[in-house]
C-alpha positions in Angstrom: -9.7 55.0 -6.1 -8.6 58.7 -5.8 -9.2 60.4 -2.5 -9.3 64.0 -1.3 -5.9 65.2 -0.2 -6.8 66.3 3.3 -9.8 64.1 4.1 -8.9 60.6 2.9 -12.5 60.3 1.6 -12.7 58.7 -1.8 -13.2 61.2 -4.6 -16.0 60.7 -7.1 -14.2 60.3 -10.5 -16.1 62.9 -12.5 -13.2 64.1 -14.6 -12.0 62.7 -18.0 -14.7 60.0 -18.0 -14.6 59.5 -21.8 -11.1 58.1 -21.4 -12.4 55.3 -19.2 -16.0 54.9 -20.4 -16.1 53.8 -24.1 -19.9 54.5 -24.2 -19.2 58.2 -23.7 -17.6 60.7 -26.0 -15.5 63.7 -24.8 -18.4 65.9 -25.9 -21.3 64.2 -24.1 -19.2 63.5 -21.0 -18.3 67.2 -21.0 -21.9 68.2 -21.3 -23.0 65.9 -18.6 -20.3 67.3 -16.3 -21.3 70.8 -17.0 -24.9 69.9 -16.2 -23.8 68.3 -13.0 -21.8 71.4 -12.0 -25.0 73.6 -12.6 -27.0 71.2 -10.4 -24.4 71.2 -7.7 -24.2 75.0 -7.8 -27.9 75.3 -7.1 -27.4 74.1 -3.5 -23.7 73.7 -2.6 -20.2 75.2 -2.8 -17.2 73.0 -3.8 -16.0 70.7 -2.5 -18.8 68.8 -0.7 -19.4 65.2 0.3 -22.1 62.9 -1.0 -23.5 59.9 0.8 -23.7 56.8 -1.3 -25.8 53.6 -0.8 -25.6 50.4 -2.9 -26.5 46.8 -2.3 -23.3 46.1 -0.3 -22.3 49.3 1.4 -22.9 52.8 2.4 -20.3 55.5 2.6 -19.2 59.0 1.8 -17.5 60.3 -1.4 -15.9 63.7 -2.0 -17.2 65.7 -4.9 -15.0 68.4 -6.3 -16.0 70.8 -9.2 -15.4 74.2 -10.6 -18.4 76.6 -10.0 -20.2 77.6 -13.2 -20.4 81.0 -14.7 -23.6 82.8 -15.9 -23.1 81.7 -19.4 -23.0 78.0 -18.4 -26.0 78.4 -16.1 -27.9 80.0 -19.0 -26.9 77.1 -21.4 -28.4 74.6 -18.8 -31.4 76.7 -17.8 -33.8 73.9 -18.4 -33.8 72.4 -14.9 -35.2 69.0 -15.7 -32.8 68.4 -18.6 -29.8 69.6 -16.6 -30.8 67.4 -13.6 -31.2 64.4 -15.9 -27.9 64.9 -17.7 -26.0 65.7 -14.5 -27.4 62.6 -12.9 -25.9 60.5 -15.8 -22.4 61.5 -15.0 -22.9 61.0 -11.2 -24.4 57.5 -11.6 -21.7 56.4 -14.0 -18.9 57.8 -11.8 -20.4 56.1 -8.7 -20.6 52.7 -10.6 -17.1 53.0 -11.7 -15.8 53.9 -8.2 -17.9 51.3 -6.3 -18.3 48.4 -8.8 -15.7 48.8 -11.5 -18.5 49.2 -14.1 -18.1 51.7 -17.0 -20.5 52.9 -19.7 -20.0 50.9 -22.9 -23.1 51.9 -25.0 -26.2 54.1 -24.9 -29.3 51.9 -24.5 -32.0 51.6 -27.1 -35.5 52.9 -26.6 -37.8 50.4 -24.9 -35.1 48.7 -22.9 -36.1 50.5 -19.7 -32.7 51.9 -19.3 -30.4 54.7 -20.3 -27.0 53.0 -20.6 -25.3 49.7 -20.8 -22.4 49.2 -18.4 -19.8 46.5 -18.1 -16.7 45.7 -16.0 -13.6 47.6 -16.9 -11.8 45.7 -19.7 -14.8 43.6 -20.7 -14.9 43.2 -24.5 -17.5 45.7 -25.8 -18.9 43.0 -28.1 -19.7 40.6 -25.2 -23.3 41.5 -24.3 -23.4 38.7 -21.7 -21.2 40.8 -19.4 -23.3 43.9 -19.8 -25.8 45.4 -17.3 -28.6 47.9 -18.0 -28.5 51.2 -16.0 -31.5 53.5 -15.5 -30.8 56.9 -14.0 -33.0 59.4 -12.3 -32.0 62.8 -10.9 -33.8 65.1 -8.5 -33.5 68.2 -6.3 -36.2 66.9 -4.1 -36.4 65.2 -0.7 -35.2 61.7 0.2 -38.8 60.5 0.2 -39.1 61.7 -3.4 -35.8 59.9 -4.2 -37.3 56.6 -2.9 -40.3 57.2 -5.2 -38.0 57.8 -8.2 -36.1 54.6 -7.3 -39.4 52.7 -7.4 -40.2 54.3 -10.8 -36.8 53.3 -12.2 -37.2 49.7 -11.0 -40.6 49.4 -12.5 -39.4 50.9 -15.8 -36.6 48.4 -16.0 -38.8 45.5 -15.1 -41.1 46.5 -18.0 -38.2 47.1 -20.4 -37.6 44.9 -23.5 -34.4 43.4 -22.3 -33.4 40.4 -20.1 -30.0 41.8 -19.1 -29.4 42.4 -15.4 -30.2 45.9 -14.3 -29.1 48.6 -11.9 -31.3 51.6 -10.9 -29.6 54.8 -9.9 -31.1 57.9 -8.2 -29.0 61.0 -7.7 -30.2 63.6 -5.2 -28.3 66.8 -5.8 -29.9 68.8 -3.0 -29.8 65.9 -0.5 -26.2 64.9 -1.5 -27.2 61.3 -2.0 -26.4 58.6 -4.6 -28.5 55.4 -4.5 -27.6 52.4 -6.6 -29.9 49.4 -6.5 -29.6 46.0 -8.3 -33.0 45.3 -9.9 -34.4 41.9 -9.0 -37.0 40.3 -11.2 -39.1 39.4 -8.1 -39.5 43.0 -7.0 
């Protein structure tokens, strides 16, 4: 896990994700990263730290990015699309950093999820090692983030898939990443 040079805080691995995530191309990983940079620029200057929470731990990660120019901001002027796409790259980078899971495939409609993820090195053909990932992004409060987490969990429980699932909510304004394993009993 890479860390910031002067802080020792682990760095969120946002760069070159298509190299490590076979479910991403260079083009969509680049677009997701541009969208995330636009979202970050709405509220913060680089670098900044993000809090993360998952089933096992809480901590801080360093987020570094290049600020966007007016052309890039204009290309991502649709706030909801930019927030959704920027959240994809954040969620996938956080799963990679914290759990060793990488994107292996885009999920089909009706699965209740956005991506399939699997452990690094897992054979892509082996569905049994895959997890579903549903991602939500927001610029709103922590209370709204919790609401979005409940939405993501409900969506996954109603999805047409029996694979295990993880819900992710990215709060760009609040600087918070939430990852939650979805239990069937919820």
